[in-house]
C-alpha positions as semicolon CSV with decimal commas, in nm:
position;residue;x (nm);y (nm);z (nm)
1;X;15,823;11,026;6,600
2;X;15,647;11,343;6,494
3;X;15,330;11,215;6,661
4;X;15,509;11,176;6,993
5;X;15,656;11,525;6,966
6;X;15,315;11,667;6,885
7;X;15,167;11,481;7,181
8;X;15,440;11,616;7,410
9;X;15,389;11,971;7,281
10;X;15,015;11,937;7,330
11;X;15,064;11,823;7,690
12;X;15,301;12,109;7,764
13;X;15,065;12,355;7,597
14;X;14,780;12,220;7,812
15;X;14,980;12,268;8,133
16;X;15,069;12,624;8,036
17;X;14,708;12,703;7,948
18;X;14,578;12,556;8,273
19;X;14,834;12,745;8,481
20;X;14,766;13,080;8,308
21;X;14,389;13,054;8,341
22;X;14,419;12,949;8,704
23;X;14,666;13,230;8,778
24;X;14,440;13,498;8,627
25;X;14,126;13,376;8,806
26;X;14,307;13,336;9,139
27;X;14,464;13,683;9,110
28;X;14,126;13,844;9,037
29;X;13,973;13,669;9,340
30;X;14,261;13,736;9,582
31;X;14,324;14,098;9,480
32;X;14,029;14,259;9,667
33;X;14,058;14,015;9,957
34;X;14,429;14,031;10,039
35;X;14,568;14,308;9,816
36;X;14,365;14,602;9,950
37;X;14,396;14,688;10,320
38;X;14,168;14,958;10,460
39;X;14,321;15,231;10,678
40;X;14,047;15,463;10,798
41;X;13,906;15,634;10,491
42;X;14,207;15,536;10,279
43;X;14,344;15,204;10,160
44;X;14,686;15,054;10,104
45;X;14,764;14,839;9,801
46;X;14,973;14,529;9,879
47;X;14,989;14,373;9,535
48;X;15,254;14,117;9,624
49;X;15,017;13,919;9,846
50;X;14,764;13,821;9,575
51;X;15,055;13,761;9,335
52;X;15,215;13,501;9,563
53;X;14,881;13,336;9,636
54;X;14,787;13,322;9,266
55;X;15,124;13,169;9,177
56;X;15,078;12,907;9,449
57;X;14,730;12,818;9,325
58;X;14,852;12,795;8,964
59;X;15,138;12,566;9,066
60;X;14,896;12,353;9,268
61;X;14,662;12,329;8,967
62;X;14,948;12,207;8,745
63;X;15,039;11,943;9,004
64;X;14,676;11,824;9,023
65;X;14,651;11,796;8,642
66;X;14,982;11,609;8,626
67;X;14,878;11,366;8,899
68;X;14,545;11,309;8,727
69;X;14,714;11,227;8,395
70;X;14,965;11,009;8,576
71;X;14,689;10,815;8,751
72;X;14,502;10,760;8,423
73;X;14,818;10,638;8,251
74;X;14,911;10,380;8,516
75;X;14,725;10,048;8,542
76;X;14,512;9,998;8,850
77;X;14,687;9,772;9,105
78;X;14,517;9,469;9,247
79;X;14,486;9,478;9,624
80;X;14,470;9,162;9,831
81;X;14,348;9,198;10,189
82;X;14,544;8,979;10,433
83;X;14,352;8,734;10,645
84;X;14,459;8,896;10,975
85;X;14,345;9,247;10,884
86;X;14,044;9,235;11,120
87;X;14,266;9,141;11,414
88;X;14,509;9,424;11,337
89;X;14,218;9,665;11,298
90;X;14,090;9,579;11,645
91;X;14,438;9,619;11,791
92;X;14,477;9,958;11,622
93;X;14,138;10,071;11,752
94;X;14,226;9,966;12,108
95;X;14,563;10,141;12,082
96;X;14,403;10,460;11,954
97;X;14,146;10,454;12,233
98;X;14,425;10,410;12,488
99;X;14,609;10,711;12,345
100;X;14,290;10,917;12,362
101;X;14,243;10,814;12,727
102;X;14,594;10,931;12,816
103;X;14,569;11,252;12,613
104;X;14,406;11,484;12,873
105;X;14,681;11,409;13,126
106;X;14,958;11,522;12,890
107;X;14,826;11,851;12,748
108;X;14,738;12,189;12,894
109;X;14,389;12,331;12,950
110;X;14,377;12,515;12,617
111;X;14,435;12,207;12,403
112;X;14,211;12,008;12,635
113;X;13,921;12,241;12,555
114;X;14,005;12,203;12,185
115;X;13,992;11,824;12,224
116;X;13,650;11,855;12,390
117;X;13,530;12,064;12,095
118;X;13,658;11,796;11,856
119;X;13,458;11,526;12,035
120;X;13,144;11,741;12,040
121;X;13,168;11,799;11,663
122;X;13,226;11,427;11,611
123;X;12,896;11,361;11,787
124;X;12,721;11,625;11,577
125;X;12,871;11,482;11,259
126;X;12,757;11,131;11,351
127;X;12,402;11,257;11,412
128;X;12,380;11,444;11,082
129;X;12,549;11,156;10,900
130;X;12,244;10,940;10,978
131;X;12,012;11,193;10,815
132;X;12,228;11,309;10,523
133;X;12,483;11,034;10,467
134;X;12,273;10,722;10,528
135;X;11,914;10,830;10,459
136;X;12,001;11,091;10,193
137;X;11,782;11,367;10,344
138;X;11,944;11,710;10,313
139;X;11,912;11,881;10,652
140;X;12,029;12,243;10,688
141;X;11,877;12,299;11,031
142;X;12,049;12,030;11,235
143;X;12,174;12,294;11,478
144;X;11,816;12,309;11,612
145;X;11,857;11,970;11,781
146;X;12,194;12,084;11,914
147;X;12,016;12,383;12,071
148;X;11,733;12,164;12,206
149;X;11,988;11,947;12,385
150;X;12,178;12,240;12,535
151;X;11,870;12,436;12,643
152;X;11,693;12,119;12,756
153;X;11,972;12,060;13,007
154;X;12,007;12,423;13,118
155;X;11,633;12,499;13,147
156;X;11,557;12,156;13,297
157;X;11,811;12,227;13,568
158;X;11,672;12,575;13,627
159;X;11,298;12,497;13,636
160;X;11,277;12,125;13,714
161;X;11,591;12,072;13,921
162;X;11,721;11,807;13,680
163;X;12,087;11,716;13,719
164;X;12,334;11,617;13,449
165;X;12,264;11,244;13,456
166;X;11,888;11,281;13,470
167;X;11,904;11,533;13,184
168;X;12,049;11,276;12,942
169;X;11,733;11,059;12,906
170;X;11,515;11,370;12,932
171;X;11,697;11,543;12,646
172;X;11,711;11,224;12,437
173;X;11,331;11,196;12,447
174;X;11,288;11,570;12,388
175;X;11,525;11,573;12,088
176;X;11,362;11,264;11,937
177;X;11,020;11,429;11,964
178;X;11,157;11,739;11,790
179;X;11,304;11,516;11,518
180;X;10,966;11,350;11,464
181;X;10,799;11,693;11,467
182;X;11,033;11,802;11,186
183;X;10,995;11,474;10,999
184;X;10,618;11,483;10,953
185;X;10,597;11,803;10,742
186;X;10,878;11,693;10,510
187;X;10,760;11,340;10,430
188;X;10,669;11,438;10,073
189;X;10,960;11,674;10,015
190;X;11,294;11,610;9,845
191;X;11,612;11,796;9,754
192;X;11,602;12,176;9,769
193;X;11,250;12,191;9,917
194;X;11,353;11,964;10,204
195;X;11,664;12,176;10,265
196;X;11,459;12,497;10,281
197;X;11,209;12,352;10,529
198;X;11,484;12,220;10,759
199;X;11,663;12,553;10,735
200;X;11,342;12,727;10,840
201;X;11,301;12,486;11,132
202;X;11,649;12,568;11,259
203;X;11,582;12,942;11,237
204;X;11,245;12,903;11,414
205;X;11,412;12,731;11,708
206;X;11,681;13,000;11,730
207;X;11,427;13,285;11,712
208;X;11,209;13,125;11,980
209;X;11,510;13,091;12,210
210;X;11,611;13,449;12,134
211;X;11,269;13,612;12,184
212;X;11,111;13,411;12,467
213;X;11,271;13,628;12,733
214;X;11,068;13,508;13,031
215;X;11,151;13,142;12,977
216;X;11,486;13,116;12,796
217;X;11,646;13,445;12,899
218;X;11,663;13,559;12,537
219;X;11,996;13,704;12,421
220;X;12,116;13,713;12,783
221;X;12,133;13,333;12,780
222;X;12,104;13,090;13,067
223;X;12,355;12,920;13,296
224;X;12,412;12,545;13,287
225;X;12,543;12,364;13,597
226;X;12,862;12,158;13,567
227;X;12,830;11,777;13,575
228;X;12,877;11,576;13,893
229;X;12,974;11,216;13,967
230;X;12,823;11,036;14,268
231;X;12,785;11,368;14,449
232;X;13,139;11,484;14,370
233;X;13,161;11,831;14,216
234;X;13,455;11,938;14,002
235;X;13,471;12,294;14,131
236;X;13,658;12,483;14,400
237;X;13,352;12,496;14,626
238;X;13,040;12,281;14,619
239;X;12,731;12,457;14,481
240;X;12,495;12,162;14,422
241;X;12,490;12,003;14,765
242;X;12,781;11,765;14,709
243;X;13,149;11,764;14,798
244;X;13,437;11,899;14,588
245;X;13,637;11,632;14,411
246;X;13,976;11,754;14,530
247;X;13,871;11,768;14,896
248;X;13,727;11,418;14,891
249;X;14,046;11,268;14,744
250;X;14,291;11,497;14,924
251;X;14,419;11,663;14,605
252;X;14,516;12,018;14,526
253;X;14,244;12,199;14,334
254;X;14,302;12,245;13,964
255;X;14,078;12,395;13,700
256;X;14,163;12,103;13,471
257;X;13,971;11,851;13,685
258;X;13,634;11,950;13,536
259;X;13,769;11,950;13,180
260;X;13,932;11,608;13,224
261;X;13,609;11,461;13,360
262;X;13,401;11,606;13,074
263;X;13,659;11,486;12,820
264;X;13,664;11,127;12,951
265;X;13,286;11,113;12,974
266;X;13,254;11,259;12,626
267;X;13,511;11,013;12,488
268;X;13,308;10,720;12,623
269;X;12,992;10,871;12,473
270;X;13,157;10,911;12,131
271;X;13,280;10,551;12,142
272;X;12,926;10,430;12,222
273;X;12,782;10,650;11,945
274;X;13,030;10,507;11,692
275;X;12,938;10,154;11,795
276;X;12,567;10,243;11,785
277;X;12,581;10,391;11,433
278;X;12,794;10,105;11,295
279;X;12,551;9,850;11,435
280;X;12,256;10,041;11,292
281;X;12,412;10,029;10,945
282;X;12,423;9,651;10,958
283;X;12,066;9,618;11,082
284;X;11,758;9,617;10,855
285;X;11,691;9,978;10,958
286;X;12,030;10,088;10,824
287;X;11,970;9,894;10,501
288;X;11,635;10,071;10,471
289;X;11,804;10,410;10,506
290;X;12,049;10,327;10,229
291;X;11,766;10,201;10,008
292;X;11,578;10,527;10,067
293;X;11,891;10,725;9,981
294;X;11,949;10,542;9,654
295;X;11,591;10,546;9,521
296;X;11,276;10,621;9,720
297;X;11,043;10,480;9,456
298;X;11,229;10,149;9,446
299;X;11,239;10,149;9,827
300;X;10,862;10,187;9,849
301;X;10,807;9,928;9,578
302;X;10,987;9,673;9,797
303;X;10,721;9,721;10,065
304;X;10,932;9,936;10,298
305;X;10,745;10,200;10,497
306;X;10,909;10,523;10,387
307;X;10,730;10,722;10,659
308;X;10,881;10,512;10,938
309;X;11,222;10,516;10,770
310;X;11,234;10,895;10,741
311;X;11,103;10,953;11,091
312;X;11,353;10,707;11,237
313;X;11,641;10,885;11,059
314;X;11,534;11,228;11,184
315;X;11,464;11,109;11,539
316;X;11,786;10,909;11,586
317;X;11,999;11,183;11,431
318;X;11,829;11,440;11,655
319;X;11,894;11,218;11,956
320;X;12,271;11,220;11,898
321;X;12,265;11,595;11,829
322;X;12,077;11,654;12,154
323;X;12,336;11,456;12,352
324;X;12,608;11,672;12,197
325;X;12,412;11,979;12,313
326;X;12,412;11,851;12,673
327;X;12,790;11,822;12,674
328;X;12,827;12,163;12,511
329;X;12,617;12,327;12,782
330;X;12,798;12,141;13,061
331;X;13,136;12,231;12,913
332;X;13,058;12,600;12,853
333;X;12,858;12,657;13,172
334;X;12,659;12,926;12,990
335;X;12,470;12,924;12,660
336;X;12,283;13,176;12,448
337;X;12,120;13,167;12,102
338;X;12,430;13,309;11,930
339;X;12,595;12,968;11,962
340;X;12,330;12,801;11,742
341;X;12,332;12,993;11,415
342;X;12,309;12,866;11,058
343;X;12,689;12,871;11,038
344;X;12,700;12,582;11,283
345;X;12,463;12,378;11,063
346;X;12,679;12,452;10,759
347;X;12,992;12,352;10,950
348;X;12,838;12,021;11,058
349;X;12,727;11,956;10,699
350;X;13,085;12,025;10,584
351;X;13,206;11,761;10,829
352;X;12,971;11,502;10,678
353;X;13,051;11,592;10,316
354;X;13,428;11,620;10,362
355;X;13,444;11,303;10,567
356;X;13,239;11,107;10,316
357;X;12,863;11,069;10,324
358;X;12,775;10,755;10,517
359;X;13,127;10,697;10,652
360;X;13,168;10,706;11,030
361;X;13,549;10,701;11,013
362;X;13,538;10,988;10,764
363;X;13,321;11,191;11,000
364;X;13,576;11,144;11,279
365;X;13,863;11,255;11,054
366;X;13,676;11,552;10,909
367;X;13,558;11,676;11,251
368;X;13,915;11,656;11,380
369;X;14,059;11,843;11,081
370;X;13,789;12,112;11,069
371;X;13,816;12,181;11,443
372;X;14,195;12,173;11,466
373;X;14,273;12,362;11,145
374;X;14,154;12,707;11,270
375;X;14,349;12,656;11,594
376;X;14,668;12,561;11,410
377;X;14,628;12,865;11,183
378;X;14,561;13,106;11,470
379;X;14,893;13,285;11,397
380;X;14,753;13,366;11,052
381;X;14,436;13,526;11,187
382;X;14,388;13,752;10,883
383;X;14,396;13,461;10,639
384;X;14,259;13,181;10,855
385;X;13,912;13,163;10,695
386;X;14,067;13,208;10,350
387;X;14,302;12,914;10,400
388;X;14,014;12,712;10,543
389;X;13,810;12,780;10,228
390;X;14,102;12,692;9,999
391;X;14,153;12,362;10,179
392;X;13,785;12,277;10,134
393;X;13,790;12,363;9,762
394;X;14,106;12,158;9,705
395;X;13,953;11,871;9,899
396;X;13,639;11,872;9,686
397;X;13,852;11,869;9,369
398;X;14,093;11,603;9,491
399;X;13,846;11,371;9,666
400;X;13,489;11,476;9,584
401;X;13,348;11,177;9,776
402;X;13,522;11,275;10,100
403;X;13,817;11,150;10,303
404;X;13,681;10,797;10,336
405;X;13,438;10,662;10,078
406;X;13,164;10,458;10,237
407;X;13,170;10,100;10,106
408;X;12,895;9,844;10,106
409;X;12,951;9,553;10,338
410;X;13,057;9,227;10,172
411;X;12,980;8,884;10,309
412;X;13,240;8,616;10,239
413;X;13,171;8,245;10,230
């Protein structure tokens, strides 16, 4: 009886200790960020803001500790997968795709542009997931391939007269060559050294685009033409020798026509990219990437060509990133180097890590959350980045392996 009381007192004492330490640390961190507001050369102290935030963090910490102890105390349940789960999964996928098809016709232009951004970041996450999640190669300069795709389309249209559809194979080849060009110098590098080299590659691309004024336009940027479909242009007046979409079909012009077309085309591209990556994982190439990620020495000892494996990961990931760049340029209509900074690479890496390295479903969920969260928190503009950071920290504590943990495929008899 005394032992139980001592155990209960110890547990209570642990909760109190955890909450006090968390409260003090959170208050010290939040005090200069939210408690001091500058007003000219003076400042105003709002001490209640960090107090409320620190209390919330302390309460959240106690809940996390309690849930952790609760999970360790309960026995693990046995899960049996029903036989018809695959059929239900296909039905759910088809239903979700149908909802996504109907989405642009039921929302306004603002949320339609947000949905386009979500799909673009899904493509970027899928591309980086091949390099980081499947092959285990830390890439901090993935935004370079994003920029190659965008500028490849814009400059190809300006100097070579390449249209949207002709730019897709052109940019795919160009991005794959850039991926191979990056892959060769880093064949013998691992970990931090690999990350530094890829970071330098991303900065080199951005500086070239920023300083080559005669070719890229430098900081002034370059215009990218909107996409067309069989000569139909989704603009008020035709500028590329075709006919406006609304005139051809007898409709009233609306600025949403171009966004709807880009969204539907981008949705089909994302669906193909998801299918492409899932098929690659089941092929020998995908198995080779996972073997390289787990142990390169063991991978080479099995007779696998590590040079070809690394180059294939960089080139295929760059290919998907370049396609995302095409859609970004077509959607924006104008691009400049400020859109391809290191912050974009870090954001794409966050999508892969939060979603779960190697998990395609996790990448989709993480890209959706990371893109929508700042828009939902737009009313809290002063604390939007702070809340975003707190969510990421809590996520890494709660599920350090991401939203969806990638599982190895099992073959049943």
